[in-house]
C-alpha positions in Angstrom: -3.6 21.9 7.2 -5.7 25.1 7.8 -9.3 25.6 6.9 -8.4 28.3 4.3 -5.9 25.7 2.7 -8.4 23.0 2.7 -11.0 25.4 1.1 -8.5 26.2 -1.7 -7.9 22.6 -2.4 -11.5 21.9 -2.7 -12.2 24.8 -4.9 -9.3 23.7 -7.1 -10.3 19.9 -7.2 -14.1 20.1 -7.2 -15.3 22.2 -10.2 -19.0 22.1 -10.9 -19.7 20.4 -14.2 -22.6 22.4 -15.1 -25.4 19.9 -14.3 -25.1 19.7 -10.6 -22.2 17.1 -10.5 -18.5 17.5 -10.3 -16.3 17.7 -13.2 -13.6 15.1 -13.4 -10.2 16.3 -14.4 -9.2 12.8 -15.8 -11.0 10.3 -18.0 -8.9 7.3 -17.0 -6.0 6.5 -14.6 -2.9 5.0 -16.3 -0.7 3.5 -13.6 2.4 3.6 -16.0 2.3 7.4 -16.0 1.4 8.0 -12.4 4.1 9.2 -9.8 5.2 6.0 -8.0 4.2 7.5 -4.7 0.9 8.0 -6.0 0.9 4.2 -6.6 2.4 3.5 -3.1 -0.5 5.8 -1.7 -3.1 3.5 -3.3 -1.3 0.2 -2.4 -0.9 1.3 1.1 -4.7 1.8 1.4 -5.3 -1.7 -0.3 -2.7 -3.6 2.0 -4.1 -2.0 5.1 -7.8 -3.0 4.1 -6.8 -6.5 3.0 -4.7 -7.1 6.4 -7.6 -5.8 8.4 -10.0 -8.1 6.7 -7.4 -11.0 6.9 -6.9 -10.8 10.7 -10.6 -11.0 11.3 -9.9 -14.7 11.2 -8.2 -14.2 14.5 -10.0 -11.7 16.4 -13.3 -9.9 15.9 -14.2 -8.1 19.1 -11.1 -6.1 20.2 -11.0 -3.0 17.9 -7.7 -1.6 19.5 -6.0 -5.1 19.3 -7.0 -5.2 15.6 -5.9 -1.6 15.0 -2.3 -2.3 16.7 -2.0 -5.7 15.0 -2.7 -4.6 11.6 -0.4 -1.5 12.1 2.5 -3.8 12.9 1.9 -6.2 9.9 1.7 -3.2 7.5 4.9 -1.6 8.8 7.8 -0.9 6.4 9.9 -3.5 8.3 7.4 -6.4 7.6 6.6 -5.2 4.0 10.2 -5.3 3.2 10.6 -8.8 4.6 7.6 -9.8 2.5 8.8 -8.4 -0.7 12.1 -10.2 -0.3 10.3 -13.5 0.0 7.7 -13.0 -2.8 10.1 -11.6 -5.3 10.7 -15.0 -6.9 7.1 -15.1 -7.9 7.0 -11.6 -9.5 7.0 -11.1 -13.3 9.7 -8.7 -14.8 7.0 -6.2 -15.3 5.9 -6.3 -11.6 9.6 -6.2 -10.5 10.0 -3.2 -12.6 7.1 -1.5 -10.8 8.4 -2.3 -7.6 11.8 -0.6 -8.5 10.1 2.6 -9.7 8.3 2.9 -6.3 11.6 1.8 -4.4 13.6 4.5 -6.2 11.0 7.3 -5.8 12.5 10.1 -3.6 10.7 10.0 -0.1 11.4 10.4 3.6 11.9 7.4 5.8 10.3 7.4 9.1 12.3 6.4 12.3 10.5 3.1 12.8 12.5 1.6 9.8 15.8 1.8 7.8 15.8 3.9 4.8 16.4 0.8 2.7 13.3 -0.9 4.4 11.2 2.3 3.9 12.0 2.4 0.1 11.4 -1.4 -0.3 8.0 -1.0 1.4 7.3 1.9 -0.9 8.2 -0.2 -3.9 6.0 -3.1 -2.6 3.0 -0.7 -2.1 3.6 0.8 -5.6 3.3 -2.6 -7.0 0.1 -3.4 -5.2 -1.2 0.2 -6.2 -0.6 -0.5 -9.7 -2.2 -4.0 -9.7 -5.1 -2.5 -8.1 -5.5 0.3 -10.5 -5.2 -2.1 -13.5 -7.9 -4.3 -11.9 -5.8 -7.2 -11.8 -7.6 -8.4 -8.7 -6.8 -12.1 -8.7 -3.0 -11.3 -9.1 -3.4 -8.5 -6.4 -4.9 -10.9 -4.0 -2.3 -13.5 -4.8 0.6 -11.3 -3.8 -1.3 -9.8 -0.6 -2.1 -13.2 0.5 1.5 -14.5 -0.2 2.8 -11.5 1.6 0.5 -12.1 4.6 1.6 -15.5 4.9 5.4 -14.6 5.0 4.6 -11.8 7.5 2.7 -14.1 9.8 5.2 -16.9 9.7 8.1 -14.6 10.3 6.2 -13.1 13.3 5.6 -16.4 14.8 9.2 -17.5 14.3 10.3 -14.1 15.9 7.9 -14.7 18.9 9.0 -18.4 19.4 12.6 -17.6 19.5 12.5 -15.1 22.3 
């Protein structure tokens, strides 16, 4: 992104409100009307932060190790595995949010199959929706269950080598 492009975005997004502040374009956020990729954007950020906080139980000094390990955990491959394992604990409404995110048009990275990437997008959309609805207990429950699934699967993968 060029400086000129960034300047245009800032000018478009941040409009003075007349009293020294910034005018908000939206009064509220309704997750049901948001693009599922926006929900996934928020869910991805939440899951990254959740995992980063969670792995501090195992390592507290080596930032590079923490960064590499958290990046591995939040990958599309592992999020797909987590979703498949936690799906039975989800409500029909939560499954519908997942499906909206999974079916959103997006481009898969090389590190995962298209199916895994779409599944992880659905998983992140679910987390993003819960976050924006401030369903914090449920959000934590799903994130923690997902972490448990991923950590056990990683241990099994390592011990089978």
